Each structure stands twice: as structure tokens, then as C-alpha cells.
C-alpha positions in Angstrom: -0.2 -0.1 0.1 1.7 3.1 -0.9 0.9 6.7 0.7 1.8 8.8 -2.2 -0.9 7.7 -4.5 -1.3 5.8 -7.8 2.0 6.2 -10.2 3.9 7.8 -7.9 7.1 6.1 -5.4 8.5 7.2 -2.3 11.6 8.3 -4.1 10.4 10.6 -5.9 10.3 14.1 -3.9 9.0 17.2 -4.0 8.4 18.5 -8.0 10.3 21.8 -9.1 6.8 23.4 -9.0 6.1 22.5 -5.5 9.3 23.9 -4.5 8.7 27.3 -6.4 5.2 27.7 -4.8 7.0 27.0 -1.2 9.6 29.5 -1.2 7.1 32.2 -3.0 4.8 31.6 0.4 8.4 31.8 2.2 9.0 35.2 0.4 5.9 37.0 1.2 6.2 36.3 4.4 9.8 37.2 5.0 9.1 40.8 3.4 6.0 41.1 5.6 8.5 40.5 8.2 11.5 42.7 7.6 8.6 45.6 6.8 7.7 45.3 10.5 11.1 45.1 11.9 12.0 48.3 9.6 9.5 50.3 11.4 10.0 49.1 14.3 13.4 50.4 13.9 12.7 54.0 13.1 10.8 54.0 16.2 13.5 53.0 18.1 15.7 55.4 16.4 13.0 58.3 17.3 13.0 57.1 20.9 17.1 57.4 21.3 17.1 60.7 19.6 14.2 62.0 22.2 16.2 60.1 25.3 19.5 61.7 23.9 18.2 65.2 23.3 16.4 65.2 26.7 19.6 64.3 28.2 21.5 67.1 26.9 18.9 69.3 28.0 19.3 68.1 31.3 22.8 68.6 31.1 22.5 72.1 30.0 20.0 73.0 32.9 22.6 71.6 35.3 25.4 73.8 34.0 22.6 76.6 34.4 21.9 76.2 37.9 26.0 75.6 39.1 25.7 79.3 37.5 25.5 82.4 39.8 22.2 84.1 39.7 23.7 87.1 37.8 25.7 85.3 35.1 22.6 82.9 34.5 20.4 85.9 33.6 23.4 86.9 30.5 22.8 83.4 28.9 19.5 84.4 27.6 19.6 83.4 23.7 22.6 81.5 23.7 22.3 78.5 20.9 24.3 75.7 21.6 25.0 72.5 19.5 23.3 69.0 21.1 26.1 66.1 21.2 25.6 63.1 20.1 22.2 63.6 18.4 22.2 61.4 15.3 19.9 64.2 13.1 21.9 66.0 10.8 20.7 69.7 12.4 20.1 69.4 16.2 20.5 73.3 17.8 19.7 73.9 21.5 18.8 77.6 22.8 18.9 79.2 26.1 15.9 81.0 27.3 16.7 82.9 30.9 13.8 85.5 31.5 13.1 87.5 34.7 9.1 88.1 35.0 9.3 88.6 38.3 12.2 90.1 40.4 14.6 87.8 41.6 12.6 85.1 40.4 13.9 83.9 37.1 12.5 81.2 34.4 15.3 79.0 33.0 14.1 77.2 29.3 16.2 74.6 27.6 14.9 74.0 24.3 16.4 71.3 21.7 14.7 70.4 17.8 16.1 68.9 15.4 15.6 68.3 11.7 14.5 65.1 10.4 17.5 63.3 8.5 18.2 59.8 7.1 18.2 58.2 10.3 14.9 60.5 11.6 12.5 60.8 10.1 10.6 62.8 12.1 11.8 66.0 14.2 12.6 66.2 18.0 11.5 68.6 20.1 12.3 69.1 24.1 12.2 71.8 26.5 12.9 71.8 30.2 11.4 74.8 32.4 12.9 75.6 35.7 12.5 78.4 38.2 15.2 79.7 40.3 15.1 82.4 42.7 18.4 84.6 43.3 18.5 83.3 47.7 
């Protein structure tokens, strides 16, 4: 009794058509998997970029907090380059205002332009208050 069906022997194996169909199904599945992996990689890169921008803002805020009050006030409008970001253009700006006497508001902002690695811009802003005392 043969399992392969009438006219076929056990040694016949797969036909070329069966192999081609199996490879086509496998290729379609691989394309779907690769597209998902590409999207996940882009989202991870954007998240990394936002984390690096936040860290750069925190470091700049720490530098402002370590300055004397009067030295900190003259830092208003200074631009700086955010290090270690993958974006082609990452510009940081400082804004220090004194809306109330003897109380300063400090804003550190980093904005990036989309590049080859990150397709969307990253905007991070930290705000802190400091009194003269």
C-alpha cells in the first residue's frame, strides 16, 4: 500500500513547482516580517533621539543651575550644539527671563530636523525656576 498515491514512488520527492510555490510563500512572509522590523527600528531610533535630546537639555539645565544668578541671566538667547544626536541638525537654545524680580525662568530647548536616520523632528523643552537667594 502506497501513501504517495497511484503512479508515484516514495523516492520521487518534491516537484519543481511545489518548491517554487513554497519559496514564494516564504518570500511573502519574509517581506512582511522585514517591513515590521524596519518600522520598529525607526521608532526605536526616534525614541533614542528623544532620550539623547532630553539628556542634553538636562545637562545644560544643570550647568545653568550651577552658575551664579547674575551670570545665569546673561545666558539668554545663547545657542548651543547638542552632542551625540543622530540628526543632521540639532540646535539647542537657552532662554532665561526674569518675569518677577529676583525669580528667573530658565528654558532649555532642543529642536532637530529630520534626517536620514530619524524621519521625524524631535522637540524637547525643559523649564525650571530659580530665585536669587
